[in-house]
C-alpha positions as CSV (number, residue, x, y, z in Angstrom):
1,A,-24.6,68.0,35.3
2,L,-27.0,65.3,34.0
3,C,-29.9,67.8,33.7
4,A,-27.7,70.4,32.0
5,T,-26.5,67.8,29.5
6,I,-30.1,66.6,28.8
7,T,-31.3,70.1,28.3
8,A,-28.5,70.9,25.9
9,C,-29.2,67.7,24.0
10,Y,-33.0,68.2,23.5
11,K,-32.4,71.8,22.5
12,F,-29.7,70.8,20.0
13,P,-31.4,70.6,16.5
14,P,-29.6,67.5,15.3
15,I,-31.1,65.6,18.3
16,G,-34.2,67.5,19.3
17,D,-35.6,68.5,15.9
18,T,-38.6,66.4,15.2
19,K,-38.8,67.4,11.5
20,G,-36.0,65.3,10.2
21,P,-33.9,62.2,10.9
22,F,-31.2,62.1,13.5
23,M,-27.9,63.5,12.3
24,G,-24.4,62.6,13.2
25,G,-21.3,64.6,13.6
26,P,-18.7,65.4,16.3
27,A,-21.1,67.5,18.4
28,V,-23.8,64.8,18.5
29,T,-21.1,62.1,19.3
30,A,-19.9,64.3,22.2
31,C,-23.4,64.7,23.5
32,F,-24.0,61.0,23.5
33,D,-20.6,60.2,25.1
34,C,-21.3,62.7,27.9
35,L,-24.8,61.3,28.6
36,Q,-23.6,57.7,28.4
37,Y,-20.9,58.5,30.9
38,L,-23.2,60.2,33.3
39,L,-25.8,57.5,33.1
40,T,-23.8,54.3,32.9
41,E,-20.2,54.8,33.8
42,S,-20.0,57.3,36.6
43,V,-20.0,56.1,40.2
44,P,-22.9,58.0,41.8
45,S,-23.8,58.4,45.5
46,M,-27.0,56.8,46.7
47,K,-28.9,60.1,46.2
48,S,-27.5,60.5,42.7
49,A,-28.4,56.9,41.8
50,V,-32.0,57.5,42.8
51,F,-32.1,60.6,40.7
52,E,-30.6,58.8,37.7
53,S,-33.2,56.1,38.2
54,R,-35.9,58.8,38.0
55,I,-34.4,60.3,34.8
56,V,-34.2,56.9,33.1
57,G,-37.8,56.1,34.2
58,F,-38.9,59.2,32.4
59,I,-36.9,58.2,29.3
60,I,-38.1,54.6,29.2
61,H,-41.8,55.4,29.7
62,R,-41.8,58.7,27.7
63,D,-43.1,60.5,30.8
64,L,-42.4,63.8,29.1
65,S,-44.5,66.3,30.9
66,N,-43.1,65.3,34.3
67,F,-39.6,65.0,32.9
68,L,-39.7,68.5,31.6
69,E,-41.1,69.8,34.9
70,I,-38.1,68.3,36.8
71,L,-35.7,69.8,34.3
72,H,-37.2,73.2,34.6
73,K,-37.2,73.0,38.4
74,I,-33.5,72.1,38.6
75,I,-32.1,74.1,35.7
76,H,-34.3,77.2,35.9
77,N,-35.5,76.9,39.6
78,N,-39.0,77.1,38.2
79,N,-41.7,75.0,39.7
80,S,-44.4,75.9,37.2
81,I,-44.5,75.6,33.4
82,D,-47.0,77.3,31.1
83,R,-48.4,74.2,29.4
84,A,-50.5,76.3,27.0
85,S,-47.5,78.0,25.5
86,C,-45.9,77.3,22.1
87,Q,-42.5,77.0,23.9
88,Y,-43.8,74.2,26.1
89,D,-45.0,72.2,23.1
90,E,-41.6,72.7,21.3
91,E,-39.7,71.7,24.4
92,L,-41.9,68.6,24.9
93,S,-41.3,67.6,21.2
94,G,-37.6,68.1,21.5
95,L,-37.4,66.1,24.7
96,G,-39.4,63.3,23.2
97,N,-37.1,63.1,20.3
98,M,-34.1,63.1,22.6
99,C,-35.6,60.2,24.5
100,L,-36.1,58.2,21.3
101,W,-32.5,59.1,20.2
102,L,-31.0,57.9,23.5
103,S,-33.1,54.7,23.5
104,L,-31.8,53.8,20.1
105,K,-28.2,54.2,21.3
106,I,-28.2,52.7,24.8
107,E,-29.3,49.0,25.2
108,D,-32.7,48.6,26.8
109,N,-31.3,46.3,29.4
110,K,-28.8,48.9,30.5
111,L,-31.5,51.5,30.9
112,K,-33.7,49.1,32.9
113,A,-30.8,48.2,35.2
114,I,-30.2,51.8,36.0
115,H,-33.9,52.3,36.8
116,R,-34.2,49.1,38.9
117,K,-31.3,50.2,41.1
118,G,-33.2,53.3,42.3
119,V,-36.3,51.3,43.1
120,S,-34.7,48.6,45.2
121,P,-35.5,48.6,49.0
122,E,-32.2,49.9,50.2
123,F,-32.5,52.9,47.9
124,I,-36.2,53.5,48.4
125,V,-35.8,54.0,52.1
126,E,-33.2,56.7,51.6
127,D,-35.1,58.5,48.8
128,P,-38.5,57.2,47.6
129,T,-38.9,59.6,44.7
130,S,-38.1,57.1,42.0
131,I,-40.5,54.5,43.3
132,I,-43.2,57.2,43.7
133,D,-42.8,58.1,40.0
134,T,-43.0,54.4,39.1
135,M,-46.1,53.8,41.1
136,R,-47.8,56.8,39.5
137,R,-47.1,55.3,36.1
138,A,-48.0,51.7,37.0
139,N,-50.7,50.2,34.8
140,T,-49.9,46.5,34.2
141,L,-50.5,43.5,36.4
142,Q,-46.8,42.5,36.4
143,T,-45.6,46.0,37.4
144,N,-48.3,46.2,40.1
145,N,-47.2,42.9,41.6
146,E,-43.6,43.9,41.7
147,L,-44.4,47.3,43.2
148,D,-46.7,45.7,45.8
149,S,-43.9,43.4,46.9
150,L,-41.5,46.4,47.3
151,V,-44.0,48.4,49.4
152,Q,-44.7,45.3,51.5
153,T,-40.9,44.9,52.1
154,I,-40.8,48.5,53.4
155,F,-43.9,48.2,55.6
156,C,-42.8,44.9,57.1
157,D,-39.3,46.1,58.2
158,P,-39.3,48.5,61.1
159,S,-35.7,49.7,60.4
160,F,-36.7,50.5,56.7
161,C,-39.7,52.5,58.0
162,K,-37.6,54.5,60.4
163,R,-35.0,55.3,57.7
164,M,-37.8,56.4,55.3
165,S,-39.2,58.7,58.0
166,L,-36.3,61.0,57.5
167,H,-37.4,61.8,53.9
168,P,-40.0,64.5,53.2
169,S,-41.6,62.3,50.5
170,I,-42.7,59.6,52.9
171,V,-46.4,60.6,52.8
172,N,-46.3,60.8,49.0
173,F,-44.9,57.2,49.0
174,V,-47.9,56.0,51.0
175,R,-50.4,58.0,49.0
176,E,-49.1,56.7,45.7
177,S,-49.2,53.1,46.9
178,V,-52.9,53.6,47.8
179,D,-53.7,55.4,44.5
180,M,-52.0,52.6,42.5
181,L,-54.3,50.1,44.2
182,L,-57.4,52.2,43.5
183,R,-56.7,52.4,39.8
184,R,-57.0,48.6,39.5
185,P,-60.2,46.6,38.8
186,L,-62.3,45.6,41.8
187,P,-61.9,44.2,44.3
188,H,-59.4,46.5,45.9
189,I,-57.5,44.5,48.5
190,P,-55.1,46.7,50.5
191,L,-51.6,45.7,51.4
192,V,-52.4,46.3,55.1
193,L,-55.3,44.3,56.3
194,P,-57.3,45.2,59.5
195,L,-56.3,42.2,61.5
196,S,-52.6,42.5,60.8
197,L,-52.7,46.2,61.8
198,E,-54.5,45.4,65.0
199,H,-51.9,42.7,65.8
200,L,-49.1,45.2,65.2
201,A,-50.8,47.7,67.5
202,R,-51.0,45.1,70.3
203,S,-47.3,44.3,69.9
204,M,-46.4,47.9,70.8
205,S,-45.9,49.3,74.3
206,R,-45.0,52.8,75.4
207,E,-41.9,51.5,77.1
208,D,-40.7,49.9,73.9
209,V,-41.4,53.1,72.0
210,E,-39.5,55.2,74.4
211,K,-36.4,52.9,74.0
212,D,-36.6,52.5,70.2
213,H,-39.3,54.1,68.0
214,D,-38.8,51.9,64.9
215,G,-42.0,50.0,65.8
216,L,-43.9,53.3,66.2
217,I,-42.9,54.5,62.8
218,Q,-43.8,51.2,61.2
219,F,-47.2,51.2,62.8
220,S,-47.8,54.9,61.9
221,L,-46.9,54.2,58.3
222,Q,-49.3,51.2,58.0
223,L,-51.9,53.2,59.9
224,L,-51.5,56.1,57.4
225,Y,-52.0,53.6,54.5
226,S,-55.1,52.1,56.1
227,M,-56.6,55.5,56.9
228,M,-56.0,56.8,53.3
229,F,-57.7,53.6,52.0
230,L,-60.6,54.1,54.4
231,D,-60.9,57.7,53.3
232,C,-61.3,56.6,49.6
233,E,-63.2,53.4,50.0
234,S,-65.2,53.6,53.2
235,K,-67.7,50.9,52.1
236,S,-64.9,48.3,51.4
237,P,-65.0,45.2,53.6
238,F,-61.2,45.5,53.9
239,T,-61.2,48.9,55.7
240,I,-60.2,49.3,59.3
241,D,-62.4,50.4,62.2
242,P,-60.1,53.1,63.4
243,R,-61.6,53.1,66.9
244,L,-60.2,49.7,67.5
245,L,-56.7,51.1,67.2
246,P,-54.7,53.3,69.6
247,L,-55.1,56.5,67.6
248,K,-54.7,58.9,70.6
249,E,-51.6,57.1,71.9
250,T,-50.0,57.0,68.5
251,L,-50.5,60.7,67.9
252,E,-49.1,61.5,71.4
253,M,-46.0,59.3,70.9
254,L,-45.4,60.5,67.3
255,G,-46.0,64.1,68.4
256,S,-43.4,63.7,71.1
257,K,-40.9,62.4,68.7
258,C,-41.6,65.3,66.3
259,V,-40.9,67.8,69.2
260,E,-37.6,66.0,69.8
261,D,-36.8,66.1,66.1
262,N,-37.6,69.8,65.9
263,N,-37.7,69.8,62.1
264,Q,-40.9,71.2,60.7
265,R,-40.4,69.6,57.2
266,S,-39.0,66.2,58.2
267,G,-40.7,63.1,57.0
268,M,-41.8,62.3,60.6
269,M,-43.5,65.7,61.0
270,L,-45.3,65.3,57.7
271,L,-46.4,61.8,58.7
272,F,-47.7,63.2,62.0
273,E,-49.6,66.0,60.2
274,S,-51.2,63.6,57.7
275,L,-52.3,61.1,60.3
276,K,-53.7,63.9,62.5
277,G,-55.7,65.3,59.6
278,L,-57.2,61.8,58.7
279,I,-57.9,61.0,62.3
280,S,-59.6,64.4,62.7
281,N,-61.8,63.6,59.7
282,H,-62.9,60.1,60.9
283,C,-62.6,60.5,64.7
284,P,-62.8,64.2,65.5
285,D,-63.5,63.7,69.2
286,I,-60.0,62.2,69.5
287,T,-58.1,65.1,68.1
288,R,-60.4,67.6,70.0
289,S,-59.6,65.9,73.3
290,M,-55.9,66.2,72.5
291,A,-55.9,69.8,71.5
292,K,-55.5,70.7,75.2
293,T,-52.3,68.7,75.6
294,T,-48.8,69.9,74.8
295,L,-47.9,66.9,72.8
296,I,-49.8,67.9,69.6
297,C,-47.3,69.7,67.4
298,Q,-48.3,73.2,66.4
């Protein structure tokens, strides 16, 4: 309903037409009332609240191209847009005008509150798509510090890590947190440092993992972050030495959990595949030695 209403608004000339001032009238009032209800007065589920947070993030930051892509994907079931077409430029202009129109009518604090809700830890672990968008746009020190704190909160809580492993965007969450770091001025100090990861590895045992795999998922997430950082900045003094870590054991245990899960597109399976690929790049002998076992997911 929200995407349909937004699409109707930005294609409605009194709102989306960039050639003249905003106009009033019953139809425009009805459009605003509907949008305001959907954004500020409805009682959404957790999934809906995260989606609303994404939408408001697009509006606040005028992230128009990604906004339009999401609308097309949901309304038209179309994953690709011809960005060279005149229609794309017209839609982008109309959407930008609608964002300005809505920002003038809804208080900035209300919009920011809607956005913050979807990027709080309890919402991130259920659906990290809004925080992924936010990290992709991050370009100020204050925003970076806030986002670092949120990522640290997830990484440091085994139960949060386990809940996030159910979502297919888990790898994108880790990748965007690394990319956000790499866009900053040097030095790039990762959120996961080698000694802390080695300490976490030593605290795990196969017996504990077999009883409760929260710790395995936590270690795997932090390992993925560290491996991605190593892949991008191999000369950094803050990179891990992967051979000091239980890579083979982690892949074996994570692979076993994936077999139990039996979901090829689950977050845990995607986490396993990403880790396996990075370990194969940096320690190919480990994955070659495991290719003969039945614990590596096909």
